[in-house]
N, C-alpha and C positions, 0 to 999 in steps of 0.2 A: 512534533507539533501536537498540541492538545486537540482532542476530539470532543465535540459537543453535538448531540443529536437535538435539533431544534424542538421537535415535538415533545421529547421527554422533558426538556427544560421548561417549555411552555406549560405543560401539565403540572410540573412541580411548583412553578411560580404561582400558578392559579390556586393550587392547594394551600400554599403558604399564605396567600392573601385571604383565603377563606377562613383560615384559623385566626389571622389577625383581626378580621371582622368579627369573628365569633367571640374573641376575648374582649374586644372593645364594646360589644353590645350586651355583655353580661350585666344583669341588674345590679349586683353588688360584687364587682370583680375582686375586691379585697377579701371577701368572705366566702364567695361561691367557689365550690370545688368542682373540677371537671369530672364528668362521669367516666366510668371504666371504659365505655365504648369510645369516648372522645380521646382518652389516653392511648388506646390501641391505635386509633387513626393517627394520632400525633406521633406515635412510635414509627408508623409506616412513613409518615412525612419525613421524620428525622433520618430514616434509612435512605430515602430518596435524596435528601440534601447531602448526606455523606457521599453517595454515589456521584452526585454532581461535583462535589469538592474533589473527589478522586479523579474525575475526568479533567478538570481545568486547573487544579492546583492553585487555588486562590490564596492571596497573601493574608487577607483579613477574615474572610467568611468562614474558613475552616475552624478557626478558634471560637468564633461565635456559635458555629454549629455544635462544637464540643460542649459549650456551656448548656445549650439546649438539650443535647443528648444526656448529659449528666442530670439535668433537672427532671427529665422524663423518667429516669430511673429512680428518683427519690420521691417516695410517696408523700413526704412532708411538704413538697413544693407544688402540689397539684392545684394551685389557685389560678383563676383566670388572669389576674393582674400580673402575677409572676411570669406566666407563659407569654402574656401579651408583650411584656417588656423584652423578653428573650427573642421572640419571633420578629419584632420590629428591629432589634439589633442585627439579626441574621439578614433581614431584607436590606437594611442600610449597608451592611458589609458587602453583600453580593453586588449592589449597585456600585460601590466604590471600586471593587475589583474589576467589574466589567467595563467601567469607564476608562480603565488603564490599558485595555486590550483591544485588539482588532481581530475579527474573525472572517474567514472566507467561507463561501458556500460551496458545497459539493453537490452536483446534480445526483438525483436518485440513481440513475443508470450507472454512474461512476463510483458510487459509494463503496462497493465491494472491492474496488481496486486499491483504495487507500490503506496503506499499512497492512495489507493482507496479501503478501507476495504470491502465495499458492493460487490465488484467484486470477493472477495475471495471465499465465499460460497453463494453469492446471497443476495439480500436485505431482503428477508423474514427471512432467518436464522439469519442475522445480527440483525434484529429487535427483534427476539424472545430470543436471548441469549445476553442480555445486558451486563452481567458481563464478558462475554468472548470477548468483542469487542477489548480490547487492544491486546490480543493474536491473534485474527483474523487479525488485522492490521499488527502486527509484523510478523506473519507467511507469509502473502502476501509479505511484504517487503523482508524478508529473501529469499523467493522463487525467487522473481524478481532479487535479487542481487546474487543469487546462493550461499548463505550462508546455505548450505544444512543441516548440523547437527543442526544449530540454528533453521532452519525451522521445523525440526522434534521435537525439544524441545518445541516450541510453539504449534505445532499441538497436542502434548501429553497433554499439559495444557488445550487445548480446549476439549479433550476427558474427562478430569477430571471435567470440568464444566458440561459436559453431564451426568456423573455419579451422580453428585450432583442433577441435574434436575430430574433424575429417582428416586432417594431416596426421594426427596421432593414430587414428584407426587404421590408416593405410601405411603407417610407418614411413612417412615421407621424409627424405633426407633434406635438411635445410642447412644453409651456411652458418646459421646461428640458432640458439634455442628457439623453439616454436613460439614461446611467450614473447620473444624479442622481435619476431618478424612482423612486418606491417601487412596490410591486406594484399597488396600487389605481390609481395614476396611469397606469401602463403598460397595465393591463387596460382602463380607461375610454377612454384615447386610442386604443387599437387597435380597440375595439368601435365607437367613433365613426367612425373611418376606414372600417371595413367598411360601416357603415350609410350613410355619405355616398357611397361608391362605388356602392352598390346603388341609391340614389336617382338618382344620375347616369345609371346604366344605364336607369332608368325614364324619364328625361327625354331619352333619345336618345343619350347618350354611348356610344360603342362600346367594349366591354371588350377588353383585350388578349387574345391567344391564351392560353387556360388560366386567365385571371384569375378567372373565376367559381368554378371548382373550387378554385383556391388560396385564395380568400376563405373558402369553406365549410370547407376543411381547417384553416385558421388559426383560424377561429371555434370549431371543435370543440376545438382545442388550448387556446385561451383559456378556454373553459368548463371544461376539465379543470384548468387552472392555478388557476382560481378555487376549485375544490374543494380543491386543495392548500392554497390560501390560508386557507380557513376551518377545515379539519380539522387541519392540521399546522403551517403556517407561523406563523399568529398565536399559536397555543397554545405553540409552541416559543419564539418570539421574546419573548413576554411572560410566560414562566415559569409557564404554567398547566398544563403537562403534562410527565410523564416517560414514557419508553417502555421496554417490555420488549424482549428480544432478538427475539422473534417479531414484535412490532409494527414494530420498526426494519427487519427483513428484508422485511416486507410493504410498507412505504413505499419501500424500495430497489427492489423489483420494479416498483412503479408508476412511480417516477421513471425507471427504465430504459426502460420501455415508452413513456413520454411523450417522452423524449429521442430514442429510436429513431425514433418517428413524426415528430418534428420534423426530425431529420436527413434522413430520406427526403424530406420535403416541401421542405426547403431545397435539396435536390439536383436538384429538378425544374426 
């Protein structure tokens, strides 16, 4: 999806019209030549127009902007009437292109979530959970665009990557590959593993350094994941619930807390 910052566009549009007015008000546009300062300002405007074109990939305006860009670089064409014609062509082309498109507004508080996945949970977590990166990015995009139920869907997928990470860290034995297990299978297998290890400790098996604390921490995370499972995952996957913006943001906060705690535990 193309990104357009409204304030930047408004300022560029205003400057474009200032130059159109300037060229139309020149006393002898066919004979008068722009001053060196005006040419510098026009170069700056052309650079801003290029940035605008690179943001929205217009069908017509880009070619008209190139005509203007070439004229600014040619000292022989620095007459008001020539630039006036080129500037009006750019304006008309932008209008044509924008009439063919629809844009959505992103609230300022959500702007950093859109297409910047490291902002969703932070750079550290983004680095640690490589397999979850697509869903982290999509969760951020959906939150930014207020596609609330879709955001919860991707957040639940992120939790599933967390469950897989726990099973892998504990070397849990599963009937099929971890990636093929559903939530229930991962949770049951991990709980069984933790209970088995505790029984072995009771039978004289010596735990590894820090193993008891790790099992307690992972058990707490598994219990938390099971809450996600019954409150949000199942209802989302089986089309039982839709979510408001406030509810999706609440789920996001809880998922972020869960993944932060998991990342800390995996680092020990």
